[in-house]
VODO-953970 format. One line per 4 residues: number of its first residue (from 0); their letters; for each residue x, y, z of N, C-alpha, C. Coordinates in nm, 4 decimals. Layout:
<recs>
NUM) a) X/Y/Z/X/Y/Z/X/Y/Z ~ ...
</recs>
This chain:
<recs>
0) msil) 0.0845/-0.1186/0.0000/0.0000/0.0000/0.0000/0.0888/0.1245/0.0000 ~ 0.0619/0.2180/-0.0884/0.1424/0.3389/-0.0968/0.1068/0.4346/0.0172 ~ 0.1916/0.5345/0.0379/0.1629/0.6362/0.1385/0.0299/0.7043/0.1092 ~ 0.0071/0.7406/-0.0167/-0.1166/0.8100/-0.0535/-0.2388/0.7256/-0.0194
4) vaei) -0.2383/0.6017/-0.0622/-0.3540/0.5148/-0.0385/-0.3730/0.4890/0.1106 ~ -0.2630/0.4688/0.1820/-0.2721/0.4440/0.3258/-0.3330/0.5638/0.3986 ~ -0.2909/0.6836/0.3614/-0.3441/0.8031/0.4273/-0.4908/0.8265/0.3900 ~ -0.5272/0.7951/0.2664/-0.6683/0.8075/0.2269/-0.7542/0.7121/0.3094
8) igtf) -0.7149/0.5854/0.3159/-0.7955/0.4861/0.3867/-0.7965/0.5143/0.5368 ~ -0.6796/0.5434/0.5931/-0.6732/0.5697/0.7365/-0.7546/0.6905/0.7765 ~ -0.7448/0.7997/0.6988/-0.8199/0.9210/0.7322/-0.9684/0.9014/0.7048 ~ -1.0010/0.8258/0.6014/-1.1415/0.7910/0.5746/-1.2038/0.7222/0.6960
12) llil) -1.1347/0.6221/0.7503/-1.1870/0.5502/0.8665/-1.1952/0.6413/0.9889 ~ -1.0938/0.7274/1.0063/-1.0946/0.8225/1.1172/-1.2182/0.9103/1.1134 ~ -1.2477/0.9689/0.9989/-1.3601/1.0617/0.9879/-1.4933/0.9884/0.9882 ~ -1.4998/0.8740/0.9219/-1.6237/0.7965/0.9213/-1.6671/0.7629/1.0642
16) lgng) -1.5743/0.7144/1.1442/-1.6077/0.6743/1.2803/-1.6126/0.7931/1.3760 ~ -1.5254/0.8928/1.3561/-1.5236/1.0094/1.4427/-1.6456/1.0984/1.4227 ~ -1.6694/1.1411/1.2997/-1.7889/1.2203/1.2737/-1.9145/1.1344/1.2862 ~ -1.8988/1.0036/1.2659/-2.0124/0.9135/1.2829/-2.0636/0.9122/1.4256
20) vvan) -1.9726/0.9137/1.5227/-2.0191/0.9145/1.6622/-2.0858/1.0469/1.6967 ~ -2.0377/1.1568/1.6377/-2.1043/1.2859/1.6598/-2.2461/1.2816/1.6030 ~ -2.2598/1.2269/1.4822/-2.3926/1.2156/1.4216/-2.4855/1.1304/1.5074 ~ -2.4325/1.0226/1.5610/-2.5131/0.9336/1.6446/-2.5631/1.0033/1.7700
24) vvln) -2.4842/1.0976/1.8222/-2.5193/1.1658/1.9468/-2.6101/1.2864/1.9231 ~ -2.5904/1.3615/1.8137/-2.6612/1.4899/1.8009/-2.7798/1.4883/1.7047 ~ -2.7857/1.3949/1.6122/-2.8972/1.3940/1.5174/-3.0206/1.3285/1.5793 ~ -3.1362/1.3664/1.5308/-3.2616/1.3152/1.5845/-3.2865/1.1700/1.5450
28) etkg) -3.3551/1.0991/1.6359/-3.4055/0.9641/1.6139/-3.2963/0.8598/1.5914 ~ -3.1758/0.8857/1.6429/-3.0714/0.7825/1.6405/-3.0765/0.7049/1.7713 ~ -3.0145/0.5877/1.7723/-3.0089/0.5068/1.8936/-2.9200/0.5711/2.0006 ~ -2.8279/0.6574/1.9567/-2.7346/0.7181/2.0520/-2.7654/0.8621/2.0865
32) kdsg) -2.8833/0.9100/2.0524/-2.9203/1.0499/2.0723/-2.8958/1.0947/2.2161 ~ -2.8263/1.2081/2.2301/-2.8009/1.2725/2.3594/-2.7189/1.1870/2.4552 ~ -2.6332/1.0987/2.4027/-2.5534/1.0130/2.4911/-2.4297/1.0830/2.5456 ~ -2.3975/1.2021/2.4938/-2.3043/1.2882/2.5633/-2.1604/1.2937/2.5158
36) wivi) -2.0859/1.3807/2.5852/-1.9484/1.4138/2.5476/-1.8529/1.2956/2.5652 ~ -1.8740/1.2163/2.6686/-1.7851/1.1027/2.6900/-1.7967/1.0038/2.5751 ~ -1.9168/0.9828/2.5251/-1.9348/0.8950/2.4092/-1.8629/0.9523/2.2875 ~ -1.8747/1.0824/2.2666/-1.8100/1.1454/2.1511/-1.6584/1.1342/2.1615
40) ttgw) -1.6021/1.1691/2.2760/-1.4565/1.1644/2.2894/-1.4038/1.0211/2.2821 ~ -1.4795/0.9268/2.3355/-1.4377/0.7864/2.3274/-1.4445/0.7369/2.1833 ~ -1.5510/0.7745/2.1139/-1.5635/0.7351/1.9735/-1.4503/0.7889/1.8884 ~ -1.4126/0.9159/1.9124/-1.3022/0.9740/1.8367/-1.1695/0.9048/1.8677
44) alav) -1.1485/0.8721/1.9959/-1.0244/0.8027/2.0337/-1.0143/0.6677/1.9645 ~ -1.1240/0.5938/1.9631/-1.1233/0.4625/1.8986/-1.1144/0.4762/1.7463 ~ -1.1693/0.5848/1.6927/-1.1556/0.6104/1.5489/-1.0089/0.6302/1.5123 ~ -0.9364/0.7023/1.5974/-0.7924/0.7198/1.5757/-0.7221/0.5844/1.5789
48) fvgv) -0.7576/0.5010/1.6762/-0.6968/0.3685/1.6867/-0.7157/0.2898/1.5572 ~ -0.8372/0.2896/1.5057/-0.8665/0.2144/1.3832/-0.7860/0.2687/1.2654 ~ -0.7846/0.4011/1.2491/-0.7097/0.4603/1.1382/-0.5615/0.4312/1.1457 ~ -0.5052/0.4388/1.2673/-0.3626/0.4139/1.2854/-0.3281/0.2676/1.2607
52) vvag) -0.4130/0.1767/1.3062/-0.3886/0.0334/1.2847/-0.3774/0.0017/1.1353 ~ -0.4661/0.0618/1.0555/-0.4680/0.0315/0.9122/-0.3541/0.1006/0.8384 ~ -0.3335/0.2286/0.8640/-0.2373/0.3061/0.7858/-0.0960/0.3017/0.8406 ~ -0.0828/0.2740/0.9694/0.0465/0.2816/1.0351/0.1598/0.2081/0.9668
56) pysg) 0.1406/0.0816/0.9285/0.2513/0.0066/0.8688/0.2981/0.0605/0.7333 ~ 0.2164/0.1426/0.6689/0.2473/0.1857/0.5325/0.2877/0.3325/0.5215 ~ 0.2308/0.4179/0.6074/0.2589/0.5618/0.5966/0.3002/0.6235/0.7302 ~ 0.2943/0.5460/0.8365/0.3146/0.6027/0.9693/0.1874/0.6606/1.0269
60) ahln) 0.0802/0.6583/0.9467/-0.0537/0.7021/0.9918/-0.0518/0.8433/1.0496 ~ -0.0144/0.9407/0.9680/-0.0265/1.0792/1.0122/-0.1738/1.1157/1.0295 ~ -0.2516/1.0968/0.9241/-0.3963/1.1211/0.9234/-0.4320/1.2644/0.9607 ~ -0.3351/1.3537/0.9555/-0.3516/1.4880/1.0105/-0.2392/1.5768/0.9575
64) pavt) -0.2721/1.6834/0.8833/-0.1671/1.7728/0.8343/-0.0807/1.8334/0.9448 ~ -0.1369/1.8516/1.0642/-0.0566/1.9064/1.1743/0.0553/1.8102/1.2113 ~ 0.0257/1.6805/1.2127/0.1291/1.5811/1.2403/0.2317/1.5793/1.1275 ~ 0.1841/1.5863/1.0040/0.2746/1.5887/0.8896/0.3698/1.7076/0.8963
68) fgla) 0.3147/1.8266/0.9182/0.3990/1.9458/0.9262/0.4891/1.9414/1.0493 ~ 0.4367/1.8920/1.1607/0.5176/1.8832/1.2813/0.6402/1.7964/1.2614 ~ 0.6223/1.6813/1.1980/0.7350/1.5922/1.1707/0.8321/1.6556/1.0716 ~ 0.7774/1.7269/0.9733/0.8639/1.7939/0.8755/0.9424/1.9072/0.9417
72) fagk) 0.8750/1.9863/1.0260/0.9435/2.0952/1.0975/1.0575/2.0410/1.1831 ~ 1.0379/1.9209/1.2382/1.1384/1.8609/1.3264/1.2455/1.7838/1.2503 ~ 1.2374/1.7842/1.1170/1.3357/1.7133/1.0366/1.3184/1.5633/1.0350 ~ 1.1973/1.5162/1.0713/1.1714/1.3731/1.0757/1.0913/1.3243/0.9552
76) ldps) 1.0681/1.4129/0.8587/0.9955/1.3775/0.7369/1.0541/1.4533/0.6195 ~ 1.0788/1.3828/0.5115/1.1281/1.4443/0.3891/1.0220/1.5425/0.3373 ~ 1.0541/1.6715/0.3255/0.9546/1.7703/0.2805/0.8900/1.7364/0.1471 ~ 0.9592/1.6617/0.0617/0.9020/1.6268/-0.0678/0.7795/1.5365/-0.0545
80) lipt) 0.7624/1.4740/0.0620/0.6487/1.3849/0.0832/0.5258/1.4582/0.1366 ~ 0.5425/1.5848/0.1739/0.4304/1.6587/0.2331/0.3080/1.6628/0.1416 ~ 0.3224/1.6958/0.0119/0.2023/1.6986/-0.0737/0.1295/1.5649/-0.0804 ~ 0.2035/1.4551/-0.0799/0.1400/1.3235/-0.0838/0.0576/1.2985/0.0416
84) ylag) 0.1164/1.3305/0.1575/0.0434/1.3136/0.2829/-0.0806/1.4028/0.2866 ~ -0.0652/1.5294/0.2481/-0.1788/1.6214/0.2535/-0.2910/1.5762/0.1602 ~ -0.2551/1.5305/0.0411/-0.3569/1.4834/-0.0529/-0.4339/1.3662/0.0062 ~ -0.3624/1.2710/0.0621/-0.4288/1.1555/0.1217/-0.5194/1.1948/0.2367
88) efig) -0.4718/1.2855/0.3204/-0.5492/1.3265/0.4383/-0.6772/1.3994/0.3995 ~ -0.6690/1.4902/0.3032/-0.7882/1.5652/0.2650/-0.8859/1.4812/0.1843 ~ -0.8348/1.3979/0.0951/-0.9246/1.3095/0.0192/-0.9954/1.2138/0.1142 ~ -0.9197/1.1534/0.2040/-0.9792/1.0611/0.2991/-1.0829/1.1271/0.3877
92) amlg) -1.0551/1.2497/0.4329/-1.1490/1.3214/0.5194/-1.2789/1.3517/0.4464 ~ -1.2686/1.3909/0.3223/-1.3892/1.4224/0.2456/-1.4709/1.2969/0.2177 ~ -1.4035/1.1878/0.1854/-1.4749/1.0616/0.1617/-1.5400/1.0113/0.2903 ~ -1.4711/1.0269/0.4016/-1.5285/0.9857/0.5287/-1.6539/1.0637/0.5625
96) afav) -1.6516/1.1949/0.5395/-1.7688/1.2781/0.5659/-1.8851/1.2389/0.4760 ~ -1.8528/1.2061/0.3519/-1.9572/1.1610/0.2582/-2.0227/1.0324/0.3087 ~ -1.9419/0.9405/0.3596/-1.9947/0.8135/0.4091/-2.0811/0.8333/0.5343 ~ -2.0439/0.9291/0.6195/-2.1276/0.9609/0.7358/-2.2640/1.0113/0.6887
100) wlty) -2.2618/1.0977/0.5903/-2.3873/1.1504/0.5363/-2.4748/1.0384/0.4806 ~ -2.4150/0.9445/0.4070/-2.4914/0.8322/0.3550/-2.5522/0.7485/0.4677 ~ -2.4726/0.7266/0.5714/-2.5178/0.6436/0.6826/-2.6339/0.7071/0.7573 ~ -2.6282/0.8380/0.7773/-2.7268/0.9073/0.8603/-2.8213/0.9962/0.7783
104) kdhy) -2.8338/0.9666/0.6504/-2.9113/1.0538/0.5617/-3.0533/1.0781/0.6132 ~ -3.1211/0.9740/0.6571/-3.2583/0.9894/0.7069/-3.2630/1.0731/0.8340 ~ -3.1573/1.0666/0.9127/-3.1537/1.1403/1.0391/-3.1222/1.2883/1.0169 ~ -3.0484/1.3184/0.9107/-3.0310/1.4589/0.8738/-3.1660/1.5191/0.8364
108) aate) -3.2461/1.4422/0.7649/-3.3781/1.4903/0.7250/-3.4703/1.5079/0.8452 ~ -3.4484/1.4271/0.9502/-3.5337/1.4334/1.0695/-3.4869/1.5380/1.1701 ~ -3.3752/1.6039/1.1417/-3.3176/1.7022/1.2343/-3.3377/1.8425/1.1797 ~ -3.3929/1.9297/1.2614/-3.4178/2.0675/1.2187/-3.3007/2.1600/1.2479
112) dgga) -3.2229/2.1298/1.3482/-3.1143/2.2173/1.3945/-2.9966/2.2131/1.2975 ~ -2.9761/2.3239/1.2251/-2.8653/2.3306/1.1301/-2.7303/2.3231/1.1984 ~ -2.7193/2.3777/1.3199/-2.5937/2.3709/1.3938/-2.5564/2.2282/1.4285 ~ -2.6557/2.1473/1.4636/-2.6295/2.0065/1.4938/-2.5811/1.9336/1.3690
116) klat) -2.6368/1.9659/1.2560/-2.5936/1.9028/1.1305/-2.4496/1.9402/1.0982 ~ -2.4160/2.0679/1.1144/-2.2793/2.1110/1.0876/-2.1809/2.0437/1.1826 ~ -2.2227/2.0212/1.3068/-2.1345/1.9593/1.4057/-2.0938/1.8179/1.3666 ~ -2.1722/1.7524/1.2820/-2.1361/1.6183/1.2371/-2.0329/1.6217/1.1243
120) fstg) -2.0004/1.7413/1.0771/-1.8992/1.7585/0.9736/-1.7745/1.8281/1.0289 ~ -1.7926/1.9374/1.0996/-1.6783/2.0189/1.1410/-1.7007/2.0752/1.2806 ~ -1.5975/2.1385/1.3329/-1.6041/2.1898/1.4695/-1.6544/2.3337/1.4733 ~ -1.6889/2.3783/1.5938/-1.7311/2.5155/1.6137/-1.7101/2.5518/1.7594
124) pair) -1.6981/2.6806/1.7889/-1.6688/2.7231/1.9265/-1.7923/2.7245/2.0147 ~ -1.7725/2.6920/2.1416/-1.8811/2.7048/2.2385/-1.9056/2.8522/2.2694 ~ -1.7977/2.9293/2.2806/-1.8038/3.0754/2.2940/-1.7197/3.1337/2.1813 ~ -1.7807/3.2092/2.0930/-1.7105/3.2563/1.9738/-1.6247/3.3779/2.0054
128) kpvs) -1.4973/3.3523/2.0325/-1.3974/3.4572/2.0502/-1.2745/3.4109/1.9737 ~ -1.2525/3.4647/1.8543/-1.1495/3.4108/1.7653/-1.0118/3.3941/1.8269 ~ -0.9658/3.4917/1.9050/-0.8325/3.4800/1.9640/-0.8281/3.3642/2.0627 ~ -0.9279/3.3559/2.1496/-0.9333/3.2468/2.2462/-0.9487/3.1120/2.1761
132) nlit) -1.0324/3.1090/2.0734/-1.0525/2.9842/1.9990/-0.9236/2.9386/1.9312 ~ -0.8501/3.0347/1.8753/-0.7230/3.0026/1.8104/-0.6226/2.9490/1.9123 ~ -0.6146/3.0124/2.0272/-0.5217/2.9681/2.1313/-0.5558/2.8263/2.1768 ~ -0.6861/2.7985/2.1900/-0.7283/2.6646/2.2311/-0.6813/2.5592/2.1317
136) eiig) -0.6980/2.5866/2.0025/-0.6543/2.4904/1.9005/-0.5023/2.4766/1.8982 ~ -0.4320/2.5862/1.9231/-0.2854/2.5793/1.9296/-0.2423/2.4894/2.0450 ~ -0.3029/2.5085/2.1608/-0.2653/2.4307/2.2790/-0.2977/2.2834/2.2599 ~ -0.4183/2.2536/2.2127/-0.4574/2.1144/2.1922/-0.3668/2.0426/2.0946
140) tfvl) -0.3328/2.1104/1.9850/-0.2473/2.0480/1.8846/-0.1036/2.0389/1.9317 ~ -0.0598/2.1365/2.0104/0.0729/2.1265/2.0707/0.0851/1.9981/2.1521 ~ -0.0141/1.9703/2.2357/-0.0107/1.8479/2.3165/-0.0060/1.7249/2.2263 ~ -0.0897/1.7235/2.1230/-0.0932/1.6093/2.0316/0.0430/1.5845/1.9685
144) vfvv) 0.0983/1.6849/1.9030/0.2211/1.6657/1.8262/0.3410/1.6456/1.9181 ~ 0.3448/1.7187/2.0286/0.4575/1.7040/2.1207/0.4645/1.5620/2.1760 ~ 0.3522/1.5068/2.2175/0.3520/1.3718/2.2730/0.3808/1.2679/2.1648 ~ 0.3381/1.2950/2.0415/0.3677/1.2024/1.9314/0.5183/1.1804/1.9183
148) fyit) 0.5979/1.2842/1.9456/0.7432/1.2681/1.9375/0.7958/1.1675/2.0393 ~ 0.7187/1.1430/2.1439/0.7611/1.0484/2.2478/0.7064/0.9077/2.2248 ~ 0.6132/0.8939/2.1309/0.5550/0.7626/2.1040/0.6397/0.6933/1.9991 ~ 0.7038/0.5837/2.0367/0.7887/0.5097/1.9437/0.7322/0.3709/1.9246
152) gaei) 0.7849/0.2997/1.8281/0.7413/0.1633/1.8036/0.7647/0.0768/1.9264 ~ 0.6581/0.0193/1.9805/0.6703/-0.0593/2.1033/0.7107/-0.2023/2.0714 ~ 0.8258/-0.2433/2.1200/0.8678/-0.3813/2.1050/0.9442/-0.4255/2.2282 ~ 0.9459/-0.5558/2.2487/1.0203/-0.6139/2.3593/1.1305/-0.6987/2.2996
156) stdg) 1.2514/-0.6774/2.3454/1.3641/-0.7528/2.2923/1.4000/-0.8679/2.3856 ~ 1.4142/-0.9852/2.3283/1.4607/-1.1016/2.4024/1.5763/-1.1618/2.3244 ~ 1.6947/-1.1493/2.3806/1.8143/-1.1984/2.3118/1.8285/-1.1343/2.1738 ~ 1.7927/-1.0086/2.1682/1.8086/-0.9371/2.0424/1.6996/-0.9609/1.9413
160) tpig) 1.6009/-1.0423/1.9763/1.4915/-1.0696/1.8833/1.3705/-0.9834/1.9196 ~ 1.3281/-0.8921/1.8287/1.2153/-0.8059/1.8616/1.0836/-0.8831/1.8599 ~ 0.9993/-0.8553/1.9562/0.8645/-0.9128/1.9594/0.7678/-0.7979/1.9366 ~ 0.7130/-0.7890/1.8179/0.6243/-0.6776/1.7859/0.4928/-0.6866/1.8606
164) lgsv) 0.4412/-0.5728/1.9016/0.3133/-0.5692/1.9698/0.1983/-0.5398/1.8740 ~ 0.2287/-0.5315/1.7456/0.1245/-0.5173/1.6446/0.0351/-0.3978/1.6689 ~ -0.0965/-0.4201/1.6599/-0.1916/-0.3101/1.6683/-0.1968/-0.2464/1.8065 ~ -0.1434/-0.3156/1.9081/-0.1404/-0.2562/2.0418/-0.0611/-0.1259/2.0402
168) gaip) 0.0323/-0.1144/1.9464/0.1128/0.0064/1.9370/0.0331/0.1303/1.9022 ~ -0.0903/0.1130/1.8529/-0.1750/0.2277/1.8196/-0.2493/0.2815/1.9416 ~ -0.2505/0.2050/2.0501/-0.3279/0.2456/2.1678/-0.2800/0.3779/2.2279 ~ -0.1485/0.4033/2.2402/-0.1079/0.5320/2.2993/-0.1618/0.6536/2.2255
172) vafl) -0.1696/0.6466/2.0928/-0.2217/0.7599/2.0169/-0.3706/0.7781/2.0456 ~ -0.4431/0.6671/2.0567/-0.5857/0.6749/2.0886/-0.6069/0.7371/2.2259 ~ -0.5278/0.6947/2.3244/-0.5378/0.7526/2.4577/-0.5063/0.9020/2.4554 ~ -0.4074/0.9391/2.3760/-0.3680/1.0795/2.3658/-0.4830/1.1650/2.3134
176) vwvi) -0.5458/1.1217/2.2053/-0.6580/1.1981/2.1485/-0.7768/1.1978/2.2442 ~ -0.7957/1.0865/2.3149/-0.9056/1.0768/2.4118/-0.8896/1.1815/2.5218 ~ -0.7699/1.1896/2.5803/-0.7525/1.2839/2.6914/-0.7543/1.4290/2.6434 ~ -0.7089/1.4548/2.5213/-0.7196/1.5908/2.4678/-0.8667/1.6305/2.4568
180) gisl) -0.9488/1.5382/2.4063/-1.0909/1.5673/2.3932/-1.1586/1.5898/2.5269 ~ -1.1292/1.5033/2.6242/-1.1920/1.5147/2.7552/-1.1458/1.6410/2.8278 ~ -1.0174/1.6723/2.8177/-0.9602/1.7814/2.8968/-0.9621/1.9174/2.8283 ~ -0.9446/1.9194/2.6972/-0.9271/2.0465/2.6258/-1.0299/2.0686/2.5154
184) ggpt) -1.1228/1.9755/2.4982/-1.2132/1.9825/2.3842/-1.3333/2.0725/2.4003 ~ -1.3624/2.1150/2.5230/-1.4846/2.1911/2.5469/-1.4978/2.3230/2.4742 ~ -1.3929/2.4045/2.4655/-1.4090/2.5372/2.4031/-1.4352/2.5345/2.2528 ~ -1.3697/2.4441/2.1788/-1.3804/2.4486/2.0324/-1.4184/2.3156/1.9685
188) gyai) -1.4299/2.2100/2.0462/-1.4573/2.0799/1.9854/-1.3329/2.0082/1.9396 ~ -1.2165/2.0603/1.9760/-1.0842/2.0022/1.9504/-1.0666/1.9458/1.8102 ~ -1.0625/2.0365/1.7113/-1.0317/1.9929/1.5746/-0.8928/1.9287/1.5708 ~ -0.7926/2.0017/1.6188/-0.6511/1.9606/1.6231/-0.6053/1.8910/1.4946
192) npar) -0.6725/1.9192/1.3851/-0.6463/1.8498/1.2589/-0.7125/1.9282/1.1461 ~ -0.6344/1.9998/1.0641/-0.6943/2.0790/0.9565/-0.7777/1.9979/0.8575 ~ -0.7323/1.8780/0.8221/-0.8060/1.7961/0.7260/-0.9369/1.7477/0.7862 ~ -0.9337/1.7121/0.9149/-1.0532/1.6648/0.9830/-1.1645/1.7700/0.9812
196) dlgp) -1.1257/1.8976/0.9834/-1.2257/2.0038/0.9879/-1.2598/2.0585/0.8491 ~ -1.1579/2.0913/0.7709/-1.1823/2.1579/0.6439/-1.2414/2.0640/0.5393 ~ -1.1902/1.9410/0.5311/-1.2434/1.8465/0.4321/-1.3921/1.8217/0.4503 ~ -1.4375/1.7822/0.5703/-1.5803/1.7641/0.5919/-1.6620/1.8931/0.5800
200) rimh) -1.6024/2.0060/0.6145/-1.6759/2.1330/0.6004/-1.7066/2.1589/0.4526 ~ -1.6116/2.1270/0.3668/-1.6360/2.1399/0.2223/-1.7500/2.0484/0.1803 ~ -1.7507/1.9258/0.2337/-1.8578/1.8322/0.1993/-1.9921/1.8819/0.2517 ~ -1.9941/1.9453/0.3681/-2.1181/2.0039/0.4197/-2.1724/2.1075/0.3224
204) ailp) -2.0831/2.1862/0.2653/-2.1262/2.2894/0.1704/-2.1785/2.2288/0.0405 ~ -2.1239/2.1129/0.0020/-2.1575/2.0520/-0.1269/-2.2807/1.9633/-0.1206 ~ -2.2944/1.8853/-0.0163/-2.3964/1.7811/-0.0101/-2.5375/1.8392/0.0018 ~ -2.6368/1.7694/-0.0551/-2.7760/1.8174/-0.0513/-2.8447/1.7825/0.0809
208) ipnk) -2.8046/1.8519/0.1860/-2.8607/1.8279/0.3191/-2.9753/1.9269/0.3403 ~ -3.0952/1.8794/0.3719/-3.2085/1.9716/0.3884/-3.1894/2.0646/0.5080 ~ -3.2176/2.1921/0.4852/-3.2121/2.2934/0.5924/-3.0810/2.2874/0.6708 ~ -2.9715/2.2782/0.5974/-2.8431/2.2595/0.6648/-2.7843/2.3876/0.7219
212) gssd) -2.8290/2.5022/0.6757/-2.7760/2.6278/0.7272/-2.6360/2.6561/0.6755 ~ -2.5669/2.7450/0.7465/-2.4355/2.7914/0.7048/-2.3271/2.6874/0.7322 ~ -2.2234/2.6879/0.6478/-2.1043/2.6061/0.6730/-2.0037/2.6790/0.7613 ~ -2.0362/2.7994/0.8028/-1.9562/2.8806/0.8957/-1.8127/2.8999/0.8465
216) wgys) -1.7998/2.9524/0.7252/-1.6663/2.9742/0.6690/-1.5893/3.0818/0.7447 ~ -1.6597/3.1691/0.8155/-1.5913/3.2715/0.8929/-1.5058/3.2138/1.0040 ~ -1.5433/3.0970/1.0540/-1.4663/3.0319/1.1595/-1.3647/2.9328/1.1040 ~ -1.3806/2.8940/0.9796/-1.3092/2.7777/0.9255/-1.1566/2.7907/0.9269
220) wipv) -1.1037/2.9137/0.9317/-0.9577/2.9299/0.9297/-0.8946/2.8888/1.0624 ~ -0.9705/2.8974/1.1714/-0.9130/2.8697/1.3039/-0.8716/2.7237/1.3189 ~ -0.9552/2.6253/1.2796/-0.9129/2.4855/1.2907/-0.8052/2.4454/1.1893 ~ -0.7676/2.5367/1.1013/-0.6576/2.5111/1.0078/-0.5298/2.5776/1.0584
224) vgpi) -0.5380/2.7054/1.0876/-0.4196/2.7818/1.1292/-0.3729/2.7408/1.2689 ~ -0.4673/2.7250/1.3621/-0.4313/2.6900/1.4989/-0.3493/2.5618/1.5083 ~ -0.3959/2.4527/1.4476/-0.3178/2.3294/1.4529/-0.1795/2.3397/1.3886 ~ -0.1662/2.4146/1.2819/-0.0344/2.4283/1.2190/0.0606/2.5036/1.3117
228) igaa) 0.0109/2.6084/1.3768/0.0947/2.6813/1.4721/0.1314/2.5908/1.5899 ~ 0.0329/2.5181/1.6411/0.0592/2.4266/1.7521/0.1629/2.3220/1.7175 ~ 0.1568/2.2709/1.5948/0.2541/2.1715/1.5498/0.3938/2.2315/1.5398 ~ 0.4022/2.3559/1.4914/0.5324/2.4217/1.4789/0.5939/2.4464/1.6167
232) vaag) 0.5124/2.4894/1.7118/0.5637/2.5117/1.8471/0.6102/2.3802/1.9081 ~ 0.5318/2.2741/1.8906/0.5693/2.1443/1.9443/0.6999/2.0945/1.8843 ~ 0.7149/2.1122/1.7532/0.8367/2.0674/1.6862/0.9572/2.1471/1.7352 ~ 0.9391/2.2776/1.7554/1.0491/2.3612/1.8022/1.0959/2.3236/1.9414
236) iaal) 0.9998/2.3006/2.0306/1.0368/2.2627/2.1677/1.0952/2.1218/2.1713 ~ 1.0338/2.0316/2.0944/1.0828/1.8943/2.0921/1.2274/1.8868/2.0411 ~ 1.2574/1.9736/1.9437/1.3929/1.9742/1.8889/1.4966/2.0106/1.9954 ~ 1.4545/2.0845/2.0965/1.5461/2.1274/2.2018/1.5614/2.0254/2.3134
240) iv) 1.4546/1.9469/2.3388/1.4590/1.8628/2.4589/1.4381/1.7143/2.4353 ~ 1.3835/1.6743/2.3205/1.3558/1.5319/2.2989/1.4833/1.4614/2.2570
</recs>
């Protein structure tokens, strides 16, 4: 599997399951209606686990332009590969959002709240203050990318023979995203991933969703710029101490 295909499939699964859990919680007449923030953050954490398990062996499972740029800023990724990673991440995110829409199409029709529909595609602030919202995304993404530098391939050596832990190695990343959501996700919905937010937001604008309301393009730059800044700060600090 090529890097491009791995990132498309991994990010597709991430968004399908991540935005899927949001749809299950906020759209009308679903089995998971109003099941709450813990369900959403847990669903997103497990979505990360699934995406990393599939894409990890082939691309390193960035699934996130902030991770891609963070690794490049730190000199851990050949800059020539950045366009390939970004293409895979955005294509996968858009396809994942499309699949969520197909899955919950009847529930979009049964939901009147346009804000709830948008929430199944992209993030939005609980209190709209652009500077504060930007800082929140910077901090959340800083934690994500900084800790990623400490997550290495987990193996146990016995007489020099490595014993791979396989998919268990994806668990630390899932835990990381889970705690970011639980601890830092309240103000903005913790995009911490430009592709995760912008790709599905584009699909929200394109898809024929009844009474969907605005795609909130005025806010859309924050979940893109904030994570990139957070990744750059994380890479800079990591370069000094990791």
